[in-house]
Backbone as a ProteinNet text record, in pm:
[ID]
protein_1_A
[PRIMARY]
MDWTKTRVMVTGGAGFLGSFIQERLRRAGLPDGNLFVPTVEAYDLTRESAVEAAYDAARPDVVIHLAAEVGGIGANRDNPGRFFYANMAMGLHLIEIARRRGLRKFVQVGTICAYPKFAPIPFNEDDLWNGYPEETNAPYGVAKKALLVMCQAYRAQYGLNAIYLLPVNLYGPRDNFHPHTSHVIPALIRKCVEACDRDDDHIVCWGDGSPTREFLYVEDAADGIVRATESYDDPEPVNLGNGREIAIRDLTEMIAKMTGFAGRIEWDTTKPNGQPRRCLDVRRARERFGFVAGTPFEDGLRRTIDWYRQHRAGGSR
[TERTIARY]
-2108	-2024.9	-2065.4	-2093.9	-2130.5	-2002.8	-1954.4	-1827	-1833.7	-1950.1	-1960.2	-1930.3	-1938.3	-1915.4	-1795.4	-1707.4	-1593.9	-1463.3	-1367.6	-1233.4	-1141.8	-1063.6	-983.6	-837.8	-745.1	-603	-562.2	-501.1	-452.6	-301.3	-230.5	-84.7	-48.7	53.1	84.6	-17.5	-99.6	-207.9	-161.8	-35.8	16.2	80.5	83.5	147	53.6	98.1	27.4	-115	-129	-260.8	-331.7	-256.8	-317.8	-390.5	-337.6	-403.8	-541.3	-554.5	-684.6	-778.2	-722.5	-803.4	-863.7	-782.9	-834.4	-953	-938.2	-1045.4	-1170.7	-1150.9	-1265.4	-1337	-1263.5	-1324.7	-1404.5	-1350.1	-1423.1	-1553.2	-1547.8	-1671.1	-1773.6	-1724.6	-1815.5	-1873.6	-1823.8	-1879.8	-1789	-1662.7	-1570.6	-1529.5	-1555.6	-1512.4	-1359.8	-1305.7	-1160.4	-1105.2	-1179.2	-1132.4	-1126.7	-1188.1	-1187.5	-1082.9	-1002.7	-901.1	-762.2	-680.9	-544.1	-446.2	-347.7	-245	-109.6	-49.9	81.5	190.5	265.5	371.7	497.3	578.5	701.1	798.3	791.1	880.7	845.5	717.5	674.5	666.6	641.6	618.2	693.5	797	867.2	792.2	705	614.9	684.9	815.1	888.8	921.8	895.6	924.3	792.9	785.8	661.7	618.7	714.4	678.2	615.6	662	604.8	463.6	442.4	307.9	212.5	256.2	174.8	138.6	236.2	210.5	110.7	119.7	25.2	-116.5	-130.5	-262.8	-314.8	-227.2	-268.6	-321.2	-250.8	-290.5	-417.9	-432.9	-545.9	-673	-658.2	-772.8	-868.8	-815.5	-896.2	-994.1	-1103	-1190.4	-1144.8	-1090.3	-1048.6	-907.7	-823.6	-691.3	-684.7	-645.9	-616.5	-466	-399.8	-252.7	-201.7	-160	-104.1	47.5	102.5	243.8	331.6	432.5	522.6	653.6	759	883.2	891.6	892.3	875.3	934	960.5	1008.7	1002.4	1062.1	1065.7	1168.8	1199.9	1292.4	1427.8	1479.3	1610.5	1614.7	1512.3	1507.5	1492.5	1411.2	1396.2	1527.3	1598.1	1725	1830.9	1826.6	1925.5	1894.1	1766.7	1725.8	1645.1	1686	1601.9	1584.2	1691.2	1682.1	1596.5	1621	1543.1	1394.8	1364	1223.5	1154.4	1226.7	1166	1141	1245.1	1233.4	1128	1135	1046	899.7	870.3	730.8	680.5	766.1	727.3	706.4	799.4	792.2	670.2	643.2	527.7	398.5	378.3	255.6	246.5	357.2	361.2	312.4	368.6	332.7	190.8	152.8	19.9	-90.8	-73.2	-175.6	-179.7	-64.3	-60.1	-126.8	-97.7	-157	-305.3	-345.1	-488.4	-559.7	-498	-556.2	-568	-460.6	-460.9	-567.2	-589.4	-682.6	-827.1	-851.6	-987.3	-1040.9	-955.3	-993.3	-1116.4	-1202.9	-1321.7	-1284.7	-1184.9	-1147.7	-1005.8	-931.7	-796.6	-792.1	-747.6	-740.1	-593.2	-544.6	-406.2	-403.5	-332.3	-316.3	-187.1	-198.6	-83.9	-31.3	25	86.7	76.4	59	58.5	199.6	301.8	436.6	441.2	337.8	331.1	296.6	240.8	201.2	323.9	309.6	420.8	464.8	592.4	647	570.9	533.7	465.4	322.1	252.6	112.7	29.4	-70.7	-159.1	-226.6	-247.6	-312.2	-459.6	-550.4	-528.2	-501.5	-428.6	-396.6	-525.5	-548.2	-661.6	-611.8	-687.6	-644.4	-609.2	-672.4	-644.9	-508.2	-443.1	-309.9	-196	-227.5	-127	-9.1	-33	71.7	133.2	99.3	144.7	277.5	375	506	570.4	698.4	777.4	763.8	762.8	749.4	868.2	850.3	958.7	1075.7	1197.5	1312.6	1344	1328.2	1372.1	1289.6	1164.8	1085.4	1033.7	1096.3	1050.1	1056	1163.5	1163.6	1046.1	1016.4	901.8	771.8	756.4	633.5	610.8	716.5	703.2	666.6	727.7	693.6	546.4	498	357.5	265.3	306.5	223	218.5	327.5	327.6	222.5	194.8	94.2	-46.7	-68.1	-195.5	-214.4	-110	-117	-144.9	-80.1	-100.6	-244.3	-298.9	-438.6	-532.6	-510	-597.8	-581.7	-457.9	-433.5	-496.3	-487.8	-544.8	-697.3	-751.6	-897.2	-940.2	-866.2	-903.7	-888.3	-778.9	-753.1	-815.8	-811.5	-852.9	-980.8	-1032.3	-1152.8	-1128.7	-1003.3	-974.3	-1031.8	-1113	-1171.3	-1067.6	-978.3	-870.3	-894.8	-889.9	-906.6	-779.8	-764.5	-640.6	-674.3	-621.8	-650.5	-522.6	-535.1	-419.7	-438.7	-404.6	-417.7	-307.7	-344.4	-248.5	-167.1	-70.5	12.4	-74.1	-48.9	-126.8	-56.7	-133.9	-78.9	-177	-129.8	-218.5	-146.6	-216.8	-159.7	-104.8	0.9	68	157	177.5	264	407.7	492.9	636.4	705.7	765.7	832.9	985.5	1035.5	1180.4	1244.4	1358.7	1417	1462.7	1489.8	1539.7	1432.5	1338	1242.8	1102.8	1079.7	945.1	913.5	784.1	737.3	728.8	682.5	703.4	631.1	505.6	435.1	495.5	512.8	576.1	718.8	792.1	928.4	928	836.7	829.3	779.7	684.3	635.3	749.2	822.2	933.2	1038.3	1071	1173.6	1132.8	1007.6	961.7	949.1	897.3	881.6	1018.6	1113.6	1247.6	1316.9	1294.8	1352.7	1295.3	1166	1105.2	1169.3	1189.3	1248.6	1388.8	1465.3	1604	1615.5	1504.1	1501.8	1591.7	1589.5	1667.3	1610.9	1698.7	1650.8	1616	1642.5	1606.1	1594.4	1527.3	1525.7	1565.7	1614.7	1653.6	1564.6	1505.3	1415.8	1470.2	1438.1	1488.5	1419.9	1497	1442.9	1420.5	1326.3	1298.6	1157.2	1080.6	946.3	838.9	876.2	778.3	686.2	727.9	636.8	506.3	402.8	275.6	244.9	170.7	127.7	-17.1	-81.9	-214.8	-201.5	-278.2	-268	-405.7	-408.9	-533.1	-516.7	-608	-603.4	-621.8	-544.9	-537.2	-672.1	-755.2	-886.2	-975.8	-963.7	-1038.2	-989.9	-859.6	-805.5	-857.2	-858.8	-908.9	-1055.1	-1132.9	-1273.8	-1288	-1208.2	-1215.4	-1178.5	-1075.6	-1031.4	-1137	-1196.1	-1299.7	-1424.5	-1462.2	-1576.5	-1552.2	-1431.4	-1399.8	-1402	-1350.7	-1351.6	-1494.4	-1583.7	-1723.3	-1796.6	-1768.5	-1861.9	-1800	-1666.6	-1605.7	-1546.9	-1584.4	-1542.3	-1496	-1442.7	-1403.5	-1250.9	-1200.6	-1055.7	-984.5	-1057.2	-990.2	-936.7	-815.1	-761	-843	-839.4	-918.6	-832.1	-828.8	-761.4	-839.7	-766.1	-825.4	-755.6	-828	-771.4	-882.2	-845.5	-948.5	-951.6	-858.1	-860.5	-806.6	-733.2	-678	-527	-452.4	-307	-257.5	-137.7	-74.8	73.9	134.4	278.7	353.8	467.6	547.5	590.2	618.3	654.7	539	417.7	301.2	273.9	291.4	273.6	372.4	497.9	600.6	566.8	523.8	486	365.3	271.5	153.9	192.3	279.3	321.3	404.8	492.5	571.5	479	379.7	285.3	208.1	162.1	80.5	161.7	292.5	378.4	439.1	424.5	481	623.2	676	811.7	808.7	881.4	878.7	1010.1	1101.2	1230.6	1225.5	1344.9	1361.7	1349.4	1294.4	1289	1385.4	1489.7	1587.8	1567.5	1587.5	1566.2	1698.8	1728.6	1851.8	1825.8	1857.6	1826	1922.6	2022.8	2106.6	2034.6	1927.3	1850.1	1733	1689.9	1586.3	1449.2	1370.4	1233.1	1135.7	1168	1068.8	975.9	866.2	771.1	719.1	707.8	668.9	532.1	431.9	296.4	228.8	144.7	59.7	-76.7	-176.6	-315	-401.6	-498.1	-573.8	-711.7	-752.9	-892.4	-962.8	-1056.4	-1116.8	-1261.1	-1300.6	-1439.4	-1474.2	-1380.1	-1412.4	-1449.1	-1376	-1407.3	-1545.6	-1577.5	-1709.7	-1820.6	-1798	-1902.4	-1917.2	-1806.2	-1813	-1848.4	-1800.1	-1836.2	-1858.6	-1888.7	-1937.7	-1837	-1706.9	-1607	-1578.9	-1591.5	-1553.4	-1478.4	-1356.6	-1278.5	-1350.2	-1350.6	-1429.2	-1353	-1220.9	-1144.8	-1078.9	-1113.2	-1045.1	-895.3	-814.4	-668.8	-613.1	-657.1	-605.5	-639.5	-759.1	-798.1	-709	-685.6	-600.3	-458	-404.4	-269.7	-262.3	-363.1	-363.5	-364.6	-445.4	-450.7	-316.3	-251	-122.4	-14.2	-9.8	87.6	64.1	-61.2	-93.7	-51.1	-76.2	-38.4	113.7	187	333	386.6	335.8	383.3	352.8	243	205.2	283.4	329.8	386.5	536.9	597.4	739.1	824.2	924.7	1015.8	1140	1221.9	1346.4	1322	1425.6	1417.7	1345.3	1250.8	1183.6	1055.4	1018.3	890.7	913.7
82.1	158.3	305.2	359.7	501.3	582	642	713.6	834.1	891.9	1009.9	975.9	846.4	804.1	710.3	713.9	621.6	699.6	651.4	709.8	619.4	681.5	606.3	652.4	557.2	587.5	528.8	611.4	567.5	580.8	468.5	474.5	496.5	576.4	611.5	706.2	766.3	851.9	979.7	1017.4	1138.3	1107.9	980.2	941.5	945.6	884.2	885.5	831.6	702.6	644	701.8	724.1	772.2	904.1	993.4	1123.4	1106.5	1009.2	983.7	907.5	821	755.6	860.7	957.6	1065	1135.1	1171.3	1240.9	1154.8	1025	934.8	917	909.4	897.1	1021.8	1137.3	1260.8	1267.3	1224.8	1222.8	1126	1020.7	924.3	974.3	1088	1147.4	1147.3	1102.8	1101	1243.4	1287.5	1422.5	1430.5	1549.3	1566.9	1530.4	1560.5	1531.9	1384.8	1301.7	1157.7	1084.3	1159.5	1100	1132.3	1028	1047.3	984.9	1063.3	1015.9	1029.6	918.2	926	953.8	1060.4	1093.5	1014.4	991.9	914.9	989.4	1122.9	1201.5	1183.9	1170.4	1161.2	1017.7	923.1	785	688.6	625.8	520.7	390.8	353.3	241	105.8	103.4	-22.1	-49.9	48.6	34	18.9	-80.3	-106.7	12.3	79	193.2	305.5	325.8	429.8	392.1	264.2	219.2	236.1	202.6	225.9	373.9	460.7	603.7	650.8	595	630.9	588.3	467.9	423.2	512.2	552.6	641.9	774.1	828.4	957.8	946.8	836.5	822.7	773.5	683.8	616.3	561.3	482.1	443.7	329.2	330.5	214.5	127.1	193.7	128.5	174.7	81.6	115.6	66.6	155.8	119.3	131.9	18.6	17.3	18.1	137	155.1	169.5	214.6	251.1	134.6	166.4	63.5	128.6	48.7	89.8	9.3	79	11.3	97.2	37.2	110.8	20.8	64.1	-14.6	-126	-185.8	-299.2	-260.3	-143	-100.9	-84.6	-18.8	2.3	-128.8	-220.3	-351.1	-428.9	-419.1	-491.4	-435.6	-304.9	-241.3	-254.6	-279.3	-274.7	-397.8	-518.9	-634.6	-654.9	-635.8	-655	-548.8	-424.1	-314.4	-328.4	-361.5	-372.4	-487.1	-598.3	-707.4	-663.7	-612.1	-577.9	-470.6	-362.1	-248.8	-287.9	-359	-394.6	-501.5	-595.4	-696.7	-634.5	-549.3	-491.3	-400.7	-317.5	-227.9	-307.5	-404.8	-482.9	-563.1	-622	-704.2	-624.9	-505.3	-424.2	-369.3	-324.1	-265.6	-368.1	-490.7	-594.1	-642.1	-662.5	-708.5	-606.8	-479.7	-379	-359.4	-381.6	-382.1	-488.8	-605.6	-712.6	-670.5	-614.2	-575.1	-470.4	-381.2	-270.2	-303.2	-423.6	-459.5	-378.7	-356.2	-274.5	-332.8	-243.8	-290	-352.1	-292.5	-345.4	-303.8	-397.6	-370.8	-404.6	-310.2	-328.8	-330.2	-445.9	-459.9	-452.5	-354.2	-342.5	-411.9	-517.5	-597.1	-555	-649.7	-619.1	-740.1	-715.5	-828.6	-882.1	-814.2	-872.4	-1002.2	-1028.3	-1151	-1272.3	-1250.1	-1363.9	-1438.6	-1569.2	-1645	-1584.6	-1601.4	-1546.4	-1595.7	-1722.1	-1779.4	-1820.6	-1736.4	-1765.3	-1765.4	-1852.8	-1852	-1715.7	-1677.7	-1551.1	-1576.8	-1498.5	-1389.8	-1442.7	-1362.9	-1403.5	-1418.8	-1538.9	-1563.4	-1573.6	-1521.1	-1519.2	-1657.8	-1762.3	-1898.3	-1950.1	-1879.9	-1920.8	-1850.3	-1773.8	-1689.6	-1768.7	-1893	-1972	-2076.8	-2074.7	-2180.8	-2147.6	-2098.1	-2068.3	-1948.8	-1927.5	-1819.2	-1692.2	-1573.8	-1449.9	-1425.2	-1332.8	-1290.2	-1239.6	-1280.3	-1263.9	-1118.7	-1024.9	-888.5	-820.9	-864.8	-802.8	-904.4	-1021.8	-1127.9	-1089.3	-1027.1	-994	-904.9	-805.1	-718.5	-797.3	-877.5	-953.8	-1056.5	-1126.4	-1228.4	-1165	-1050.6	-981.3	-943.7	-889.5	-850.3	-971.4	-1082.7	-1203.3	-1265	-1253.6	-1303.6	-1232.3	-1106.2	-1032.3	-1082.3	-1141.5	-1207.8	-1323.3	-1402	-1514.6	-1463.4	-1355.7	-1299.7	-1253.1	-1184.8	-1139.4	-1258.3	-1363.2	-1480.5	-1553.2	-1562.3	-1628.7	-1551.7	-1419.1	-1336.5	-1337.1	-1349.9	-1364.8	-1497.2	-1604.6	-1736.6	-1747.7	-1693.9	-1711.9	-1604.4	-1477.9	-1366.9	-1296.9	-1334.7	-1269.1	-1130.3	-1098.1	-966.9	-961.4	-862.5	-845.6	-777.5	-858.5	-809.4	-858.8	-767	-804.1	-769.1	-833.1	-819.7	-793.4	-683.6	-640.8	-638.9	-675.7	-687.6	-595	-466.6	-377.6	-403.4	-393.9	-406.4	-276	-267	-147.3	-22.3	77.9	201.2	308.6	404	519.9	634.3	755.9	870.6	995.7	1107.6	1231	1208.6	1284.4	1280.5	1158	1079.1	961.7	1005.4	908	931.3	926.1	1037.3	1044.5	1045	1004.6	1002.6	905.5	943.1	857.9	721	704.4	575.3	492.1	556	481.3	473.4	536.8	536.6	403.1	378.4	262.3	297.4	201.4	211.7	330.3	356.2	465.1	600.9	639.4	770	777.4	665.3	665.9	694.4	631.1	653	792.8	842.4	979.1	1078.6	1066	1158.6	1147.1	1024.1	1001.1	1067.1	1049.2	1104.1	1256.2	1309.9	1455.7	1523.1	1468.5	1528.4	1514.2	1403.2	1386.9	1490.7	1520	1626.1	1760.9	1789.3	1917.9	1935.2	1826.3	1833.5	1809.3	1776.7	1741.8	1622	1522.3	1400.2	1320.2	1244.6	1163.8	1021.1	983.7	849.7	847	745.5	714	568.3	532.2	394.9	341.7	223.9	163.1	26.5	-13.7	-139.9	-259.9	-369.8	-495.7	-497.3	-582.6	-593.1	-550.5	-505.5	-455	-562.1	-688.7	-796.9	-820.8	-791.9	-819.7	-740.5	-796	-724.9	-682.3	-574.1	-524.2	-477.8	-482	-424.1	-303.5	-199.2	-77	-32.2	22.9	70.8	217.5	300.4	443.8	464.4	555.9	568	601.3	681.6	712.4	589.4	503.6	378.2	289.7	284.8	204.4	253.6	385.3	442.5	404.8	408.4	371.2	224.5	137.1	-4.7	-32.6	34	12	59.3	174.4	224.7	137.2	92.9	0.5	-127.3	-182.1	-303.4	-277.2	-162.3	-126.7	-119.5	-69	-54.2	-187.4	-280.7	-392.8	-530.6	-543	-674.9	-720.4	-838.5	-884.5	-1029.5	-1078.1	-1218.5	-1234.8	-1355.9	-1376.6	-1388.2	-1419.2	-1441.8	-1310.9	-1312.6	-1193	-1157.7	-1029.8	-982.9	-895.4	-929.3	-847.1	-718.3	-610.1	-485	-447.4	-450.7	-415.7	-393.2	-395.6	-381.1	-500.5	-596.3	-717.5	-703.9	-593.8	-574.5	-554.5	-614.9	-603	-537.7	-478.8	-415.1	-446.3	-474.9	-499.9	-370	-380.2	-261.6	-189.6	-264.7	-201.2	-115.2	-168.2	-91.6	27.5	7.1	116.8	229	193.1	293.8	373.3	304.6	373.8	464.6	421.9	502.8	630.4	616	732.8	827.4	770.1	853.9	937.8	876.1	947.6	1053.8	1020.7	1114.7	1231.7	1212.7	1322.3	1401.5	1350.9	1419.7	1381.4	1274	1230.1	1145.3	1188.6	1120.5	1049.7	1042.2	980.9	829.4	770.1	625.9	571	451.7	382.1	264.2	268.2	160.3	78.9	-53	-142.3	-198.5	-178.7	-226.9	-365.2	-468	-603.9	-658.6	-579	-620.4	-595.3	-518.2	-488	-587.6	-615.6	-717.4	-673.1	-770.3	-745.8	-740.8	-811.3	-830.3	-945.3	-956	-1065	-1065.1	-1182.5	-1185.8	-1125.8	-1159.7	-1108.1	-1075.7	-973.2	-943.1	-900	-977	-942.5	-1014.5	-944.2	-997.3	-1049.9	-1151.6	-1194.2	-1104.1	-1022.4	-920.8	-955.8	-1081.6	-1118.4	-1110	-1147.1	-1150.5	-1011.1	-908.1	-772.2	-728.9	-765.5	-729.2	-802.7	-930.1	-1011.2	-983.4	-956.4	-941.2	-799.8	-697.2	-561.7	-464.4	-516.6	-433.8	-339.6	-374.1	-282.9	-316.2	-214.7	-222.8	-94.2	-106.8	11.8	88.1	221.3	300	393.8	406.5	505.6	440.9	481.9	430.3	459.5	364	375.6	501.4	529.5	646.7	775.6	783.2	902	917.9	807	813.9	853.8	800.1	839	987	1036.3	1177.8	1267.9	1232.5	1311.6	1307.8	1191.2	1177.1	1259.5	1254.6	1333.6	1481.7	1524.6	1666.4	1711.3	1626.2	1662.9	1677.6	1584.2	1590.9	1717.2	1749.4	1868.8	1996.4	1996.9	2115.2	2127.9	2015.8	2018.4	1989.9	1943.8	1907.1	2031.6	2015.4	2126.4	2071.7	1997.9	1945.2	1839.7	1795	1696.5	1571.3	1526	1399.1	1416.7	1538.6	1559.7	1628.5
1173.1	1264.9	1262.2	1377.6	1388	1408.9	1300.9	1308.5	1401.5	1419.6	1506.3	1651.7	1686.9	1824.7	1835.5	1735.2	1729.9	1730.7	1808.6	1808.8	1726.7	1636	1540.2	1543.7	1546.4	1526.6	1392	1307.7	1177.1	1176.5	1189.7	1178.7	1031.9	1007.2	869.5	809.3	893.8	845.7	780.7	802.6	738.3	603.6	565.4	440.4	322.2	214	86	99.9	128.2	145.4	266.6	373.9	497.9	483.5	401.2	384.2	320.5	231.2	168.3	262.3	347.5	450	543	584.4	669.4	603.5	477.2	407.1	397.5	368.8	354.6	488.4	598.7	730.5	766.5	733.7	762.5	683.5	556.7	477	535.3	602.5	664.3	795.5	844.5	965.8	1086.2	1071.5	1185.9	1222.7	1345.3	1386.4	1393.9	1363.8	1370.2	1507.2	1613.2	1748.3	1781.8	1697	1720	1636.3	1560.8	1473.9	1527.3	1546.4	1595.4	1497.4	1455.5	1362	1431	1474.8	1538.2	1434.3	1454	1359.1	1391.1	1289.2	1308.2	1398.5	1397.4	1483.4	1631.4	1662.4	1801.8	1852.4	1762.5	1804	1711.1	1764.9	1691.5	1717.4	1624.7	1648.2	1645.5	1620.3	1634.1	1781.2	1869.6	2013.2	2089.5	2176.4	2248.9	2333	2397.6	2482.6	2401.7	2278	2193.3	2148.2	2121.3	2083.9	2201.7	2320.7	2441.2	2452.8	2430.9	2441	2335.2	2214.4	2108.5	2145.7	2200.6	2245.3	2358.3	2449.1	2557.7	2502.1	2403.1	2346.9	2263.1	2191.5	2098.5	2166.5	2265.1	2327.4	2221.1	2126.8	2010.3	2037.3	1961.5	1949.8	1832.6	1730.2	1606.1	1571.3	1527.9	1474.6	1330.6	1239.5	1101.3	1085.3	1068.7	1067.2	923	878.9	745.4	746.7	859.8	865.4	820.7	738.5	686.9	645.4	645.9	580.7	452.5	339.2	211	100.8	-12.9	-129.4	-251.2	-359.6	-481.1	-473.1	-587.2	-589.9	-531.9	-570.9	-522.3	-371.8	-316.4	-171.7	-96.7	-149.6	-86	-89	-197.5	-211	-116.7	-90.6	-4.2	144.4	179.5	320.1	363.6	327	361	510.7	586.2	730.7	796.3	760.2	817.4	784.7	659.6	619.7	693.6	714.6	790.5	934.7	998.9	1141.5	1165.4	1091.9	1118.4	1099.4	992.2	965.9	1061.6	1097.8	1194.3	1332	1374.2	1508.2	1524.9	1425.2	1436.4	1453.2	1366.5	1374.9	1503.1	1543.4	1664.7	1785.4	1806.1	1922.4	1911	1792.6	1777	1800.6	1751	1768.4	1913.5	1973.4	2112.9	2206.2	2186	2275.1	2243.8	2119.1	2086.6	2169.3	2181.9	2264.3	2409.7	2461.7	2603.5	2632.8	2536.2	2559.1	2521.7	2471	2433.3	2317.1	2217.3	2102.3	2032.6	1982.4	1911.9	1777.3	1707.2	1576.1	1540.8	1481.5	1433	1284.7	1203.7	1058.9	1019	978.4	932.5	780.6	727.2	582.6	544.3	465.5	424.8	289.3	215.8	87.3	-4.3	-133.6	-226.7	-250.6	-196	-197.6	-116.7	-37.4	41.3	-44	-163	-247.2	-300.1	-326.7	-386.4	-519.9	-550.5	-673.8	-795.8	-795.9	-912.1	-877.5	-803.1	-771.2	-898.9	-907.4	-1024.7	-1041.2	-1166.8	-1199.6	-1229.4	-1171.9	-1077.4	-936.2	-855.4	-719.1	-638.8	-589.1	-501.4	-358	-264	-124.5	-72.3	-126.4	-79.8	-124	-216.5	-264.4	-190.9	-89.3	-23.5	31.6	73	137.2	45.5	-82.2	-172.4	-241.5	-165.9	-222.4	-155.2	-188.9	-128.6	-214	-150	-227.8	-321	-413.1	-502.7	-418	-456.2	-366.8	-331.1	-425.6	-398	-289.5	-269.4	-163.5	-61.4	-56.9	33.2	181.4	231.9	375.3	415.2	333.5	358.8	350.9	245	226.2	335.1	378	481.9	615.7	647.2	772	774.8	663.7	656.5	663.4	601	601.8	741.7	815.9	953.4	1038.3	1005.2	1081.1	1052.2	935.2	909.2	1007.2	1024.8	1118.5	1259.8	1297.2	1430.6	1448.5	1347.3	1354.5	1371	1294.1	1301.5	1434.9	1484.6	1612.5	1727.7	1723.5	1830.4	1823.8	1704.9	1694.3	1758.4	1726.9	1776.6	1928.2	1982.2	2125.6	2212.7	2163.2	2249.4	2203	2086.6	2037.7	1980.2	1944.6	1886.2	1744.3	1717.8	1584	1494.3	1439.6	1353.4	1211.4	1115.3	974.9	898.3	782.3	705.8	559.9	506	369.3	286.6	158.5	68.7	-51.7	-38.2	-154.2	-256.6	-383.7	-491.7	-499.1	-591.5	-604.9	-618.9	-534.5	-536.2	-618.3	-666.5	-736.2	-721.6	-746.4	-740.9	-693.3	-684.1	-630.1	-489.7	-456.2	-325	-307.3	-411.2	-401.5	-376.1	-346.3	-327	-462.7	-503.5	-634	-619.1	-503.4	-482.2	-581.4	-642	-747.9	-699.5	-568.7	-521.2	-451.2	-382.9	-300.1	-359.9	-474.1	-531.9	-598.3	-613.9	-689.5	-837.6	-917.9	-1062.2	-1126.6	-1093.8	-1162.9	-1131.3	-1004.3	-981.3	-1034.7	-1029.7	-1083.2	-1233.2	-1305.9	-1450.7	-1484.6	-1407.5	-1431.6	-1414.3	-1305.1	-1281.6	-1391.5	-1427.3	-1529.5	-1662.2	-1702.1	-1830	-1826.4	-1718.3	-1707.8	-1707.8	-1632.4	-1628.8	-1763	-1832.8	-1966.8	-2063.4	-2050	-2132.4	-2101.8	-1973.5	-1933.5	-1992.2	-1995.7	-2043.7	-2193.8	-2256.4	-2399	-2427.3	-2336.2	-2355.8	-2472.8	-2539.2	-2651.5	-2610.9	-2481.5	-2436.2	-2284.8	-2235	-2092.1	-2076.7	-1958.2	-1929.3	-1817.8	-1839.4	-1741.7	-1699.4	-1577.6	-1523.3	-1586.9	-1601.6	-1647.9	-1797.7	-1839.9	-1983.3	-2020.9	-1920.6	-1948.2	-1956.1	-1938.3	-1956	-1836.9	-1711.7	-1599.5	-1611.3	-1552.9	-1549.3	-1406.2	-1395.9	-1266.1	-1274.8	-1160.7	-1145.4	-1054.2	-1080.4	-1002.7	-956.2	-834.5	-775.1	-739.2	-787.5	-758.5	-608.3	-550.8	-406	-342.2	-406.6	-348.6	-346.1	-446.7	-445.1	-329.7	-307.9	-198.1	-63.9	-45.8	79.6	100.7	-6	4.1	43.7	-17.8	14.9	159.4	210.5	348.6	447.5	421.9	513.1	507.2	387.7	376.3	457.6	446.9	521.6	671.5	712.6	854.2	906.6	825	865.2	874.6	782	770.2	748.2	750.4	733.4	866.2	912.5	1045.2	1045.7	935.8	925.9	924.7	953	961.8	827.7	718.7	590.8	532.8	475.2	410.8	287.3	249.7	135.7	45.1	-84.2	-184.7	-210.6	-235.5	-282.5	-412.9	-522.4	-652.2	-752.4	-880.3	-983.6	-1080.2	-1063.6	-1142.6	-1284.1	-1313.8	-1448.7	-1439	-1532.3	-1530.5	-1658.5	-1649.9	-1765.3	-1761.1	-1876.1	-1882.7	-1855.2	-1787.6	-1756	-1883.8	-1988.3	-2116.3	-2168.5	-2163.8	-2210	-2118.5	-1987.6	-1892.6	-1921.7	-1946.8	-1974.2	-2099.7	-2203	-2326.6	-2304.1	-2221.4	-2192.2	-2117.6	-2016	-1938.5	-2025	-2109.1	-2199.6	-2287.8	-2343.3	-2431	-2354.1	-2233.4	-2155.9	-2102.5	-2082.3	-2035.7	-2150	-2272.7	-2388.4	-2420.2	-2358.5	-2389.7	-2516.7	-2618.7	-2748.6	-2781.5	-2683.8	-2709.4	-2703.1	-2703.5	-2704.5	-2562.8	-2549.1	-2420.9	-2427	-2344	-2340.1	-2212.3	-2224.4	-2110.9	-2062.9	-1933.3	-1872.9	-1813.6	-1890.9	-1849.2	-1744.1	-1705.4	-1592.2	-1459.9	-1462.6	-1341.8	-1330.8	-1205.5	-1186.1	-1235.2	-1277.9	-1319.8	-1203.2	-1092.9	-987.5	-1023.8	-951.5	-972.7	-1116.3	-1179.8	-1321.3	-1350.8	-1266.4	-1291.7	-1158.2	-1160.9	-1045.7	-1096.5	-1057.7	-1089	-986.7	-928.7	-816.8	-856.4	-784	-783.3	-681	-724.5	-637.1	-598.7	-619.1	-591.2	-442.8	-355.6	-212.7	-161.1	-201.8	-157.1	-204.9	-328.4	-381.9	-307.4	-280.2	-217.6	-68.3	2	148	192.8	120.4	164.6	49.4	-66.7	-176.8	-238.2	-228.8	-285.9	-432.1	-517.8	-658.6	-692.9	-745.8	-783	-894.1	-884.1	-978.2	-1069.2	-1052.5	-1129.6	-1251	-1372.9	-1492.2	-1484.9	-1530.5	-1515.3	-1582.1	-1704.1	-1774.3	-1699.7	-1641.5	-1565	-1442.5	-1372	-1254	-1288.4	-1398.6	-1441.2	-1473.1	-1544.2	-1582.1	-1458.3	-1359.3	-1235.1	-1162.2	-1165	-1096.4	-1165.6	-1297.3	-1373.3	-1351.9	-1356.4	-1335.6	-1196.5	-1095.5	-958.5	-947.5	-1005.3	-996.7	-1062.3	-1177.5	-1247	-1168.7	-1096.2	-1020.1	-889.6	-833.4	-698.7	-693.2	-799.7	-790.5	-771.3	-687.5	-659.2	-590.6	-663.6	-608.1	-502.4	-439.3	-331.7	-376.5	-292	-316.3	-396	-430.2	-498.1	-633.1
[MASK]
+++++++++++++++++++++++++++++++++++++++++++++++++++++++++++++++++++++++++++++++++++++++++++++++++++++++++++++++++++++++++++++++++++++++++++++++++++++++++++++++++++++++++++++++++++++++++++++++++++++++++++++++++++++++++++++++++++++++++++++++++++++++++++++++++++++++++++++++++++++++++++++++++++++++++++++++++++++++++++++

């Protein structure tokens, strides 16, 4: 793909992952004038008329659809209907209008919340349909998984070159550190840093610490998505991760140590654990478009903690 002659719309491009996608596209040669990022204030992508207007303004050859309504376990539990509707509606309209406009390529970024609750470890793309997702985030995961079916159906019937990517849990600078809507790494970083500031003798964490998670540094994720956009053109979904998992208890102890929090870690077992394990089979990404994550976990955590300490100032950051 010759980025110098390509027009790209990145939904969610002003967000956490989107900001790194923008940087990666520019490094690949995409001119600023060829990049369009529809803001949530100007374009409500859950409405078909707003999606039409975004396509009119962008005139894209390629759409990378990152925009989502999402959060941690608490946010998913509080907003199951909204998360299903918003994510389903955005994808539905964006893919349908991509078909009408004869788009060169549509990149749908999905979620590993779509995997069955008890999928074999590591998660292989062929196991995506072998069970129901973990209950606390099932509406979000099912909506995103339905868009995989839509991409494959539109490829089969209309010839739309739509691909589907499944990034594992992301982390890194510029993440969402809001106490209610953040995911586990930024939530733990904020909790530990604030406990250090107050000289607290303990912190309280959800669940029992036994679940495992895999994490992908945000710059690595951006690289994988752009690589796939450039050279992957098949209907099968593709995992993006690094293939390594860590228990939440071990992660919490690691973040506590790296932030300087030396107090007690208490586990509130009245709160849900979420999915028992998450770890991806990442062979397909390596074999199909040469993606291998390159950032060591400890290095990525250190950069994320440093960024938070430098930028936090009340509110959500």
